N, C-alpha and C positions, 0 to 999 in steps of 0.2 A: 504567809504562813500556811495557808491551806495547800497551796502547791507544793511546798516543801514536805508536807505531811503525806500527800499524795505520792510524791516521788519515793518516800522512805517506805510506804506501805506496799509499793509494787515489788513483787518477788520475781526473780528470774524465771523466765519461761521454761528454760531447760535445766533440769535438776538430774545429777549423776544417780544412777540406780544404786541402791544400797546393796552391799554384798550380803548374801545369805550364807552362813556358816553352818555346815552340816556337822553335827557332833558324831564323831567317829569312836567306835568302840575300841577297847585295848586289843582285841584280837584282829582288828582290821589290818589288812596287808596292802601296801602301796603298789607293789609288783607281784603279779601272780603268773606261774608257769602253767599254761594250758596247753596240753598235747605238744609240749617241747617249744612253745612260742611265749615270750614274756609279754604280758598285757597289764596295762594299768589297772589298779584294783577298782577305780570308780566306774569302770565300764560295766553295764548291765550284762547278764549272762547270754541273752540272745544275740546281742550285738558283739559280744566277745567271741562267739562262735565264728563269725565271719572273718576274724583275723587269722584263723586256722586255714593253711593251704588246703585246698580240696573242699571247702565248705563255703558255698555262695549264700544269696539272700533267700532264695526258695528253700534250699535244704536246711538252712539254719532255723526256720519255723517249725519243720518237722522234727529236727533233732531237739529243740527246746520242748517240744510237746512230749517227747520220749523222756527227757530228763524230768519233766513235771509229773508224769504219771509213774515213773519208777522210783525217783528219788525224792519226790515231793518237794523239788526246789522250784520256786516261781521264776519265770523267764525274765522278769524285771529285777530281780536280786543282783546286787553288785557281787562281782567274782571275788572282791577283797574281803567280803563277809563269810565266804565259805570256808569250812574247816578242811584240814588236810585230808581227812577220811572222805569227805564229799568230793574233793578234788580228784582223788585217786578213783572214785567210782565214776565220776564224769570221764576221765580219760579212757577207762575201760570201756565205756560205751561208744566213745568216739571212734576208737580203734577197732570196733566190731558193729558198725552200723547195719551191716547186712542181716544180723540176727534179728532186727526189729522190722520185719517186713510188713506188719500189721499197720504200722503208721508211715514207715518210709517205703514207698513203692519201688519196684525194680528199676523203673526207667530213670530214677534219681541217682542211682549208683554209677561211678565212673568206670567200673571194670565188670561189665555184665559179660557172661559167657567168656571168661578169660582164656587167652590163647594157651596158657601153660597147663591150667588144669581144669578148665571148662566151667568153673563155679562163678557165682555172682558174688562180687565183694566190692568194698569202697576203701580205697587207700588214701591217706592224708599225709601232709608234711614230707619228710624225707622218703618215705615209701613211694609216694607219688612221683617225686623228682626221678628216682631210680627206675620206675616203671616207665616213665616217658622215655628216658634215655634207651632203655632196652628196646622199646618199640621202634625208635628211629634207627637203631643199629641193625635191627631185623629187617627194616625196610632196605637199608643200604646194602646188606649182604644179599637180599633177594634181587637187588638192582631193579626195583620197580621204579615207576615215574616219581613217586614220593620220595623214594630214597636217593634217586638221581639229583632231584632238586635240593634236598637236604645236603648232599655231599658237595654241591657247589655254592651253598649258602644262599640259595634264591628262595623267593616265595613259593609256597607249596600249594595253595588252594586257589589257583588260577586268578590272582590278583594282576592288575596291571603293573608293568615294570618300566613304562615309559618315563614317568616323573620320579617315582619312589622306587627304592629298592635298587638303585643303580650301582652295583658294587663294581670294584676293580677298575675305576676311572683315576688315573694318576694325574692327568692334566684338567685344569678347570676349562670351563666353556669360554671361548674367545670369540670376539666379533670377526665377521668375515673381512672387514676392512683391515684389522690388525693383522690377520693371517696372510692376507694378500700382500700387505706392505712387507712383511718379513719374508715372504717368498721372493718378491722382487729384489729385496736387498741381498738375499742370498745369491740370485743369479748374477747380479751386478758385480759382487766381490769375486765370483767365479770367472766371469769374463776378464776382469782386470788382472787376475792372477795368472791367466793363460800365457800371454806374452812374456811376462816375467820368468815363467818357467822354462821358456824356450832358450833364453839367454844364460840361464843358471848353468854352472859347471857340472859335468856328470860326476858320478861317485868314483869313476875309474881313476881320475887324476887330472889329465890335461883337458884344458877347455876345448870345446869344438871350435873350429875356425869360423870366423864370422863371414857370412855371406857377402860377397863383392856386389857393389851396386852397379847396375848395368851402366855401359859406358855412354857418355852423351853423344848424340848424333852431332855430325859436322854441320856447321852452319853454311848455308849456301850464300854466295855473294849477292848482294842486292843488285838488281838491274838498273842500268843507267837511265835516268829520266829522259823521256822523249823530247826533242827540240821542236 
């Protein structure tokens, strides 16, 4: 009896963790559009900034600080809890990051001393894609080394191309033994086809006369055996 009680009293060592349900407000939005990018509403604001093309980890901390100072929005607040007015203000700041030079230094911007107007600015999302395409086209027209590599679809920054980036290869890598056997087979087939080609009739009509075999030499009479 005691053994049965002990077995019954033992609890399984592994227990599944209990799911904690977060109470969501009525105004919570499951999908939020931030700077033209659809993001889940459960993501915190600072982490959501990294989903935007053109904003990385380091810049996201500085942008979150700007939003906290100007809009009084904590960086750990879920973006699904933000109002539409707050989202509009956040988008306005994201598309004009160069104006907040006190917190965001110049070296963190991606278009410093821009080629077109010489100003310092930071472009994101579709503006960044368009700006990069323009830069590549400018290099191609100037026919610089960077543009030359871009035009041929090769690596631009001096990487090795022996193993990776090998474009334009139609035939796979073959072993030397297979290549040698195939070459020998072609030579043998060409040698066998050559005599057959001589006996073939020409395209003109009549067949060429066959070459006569040389006449056999007359046999000399055998000498009589000596007695």
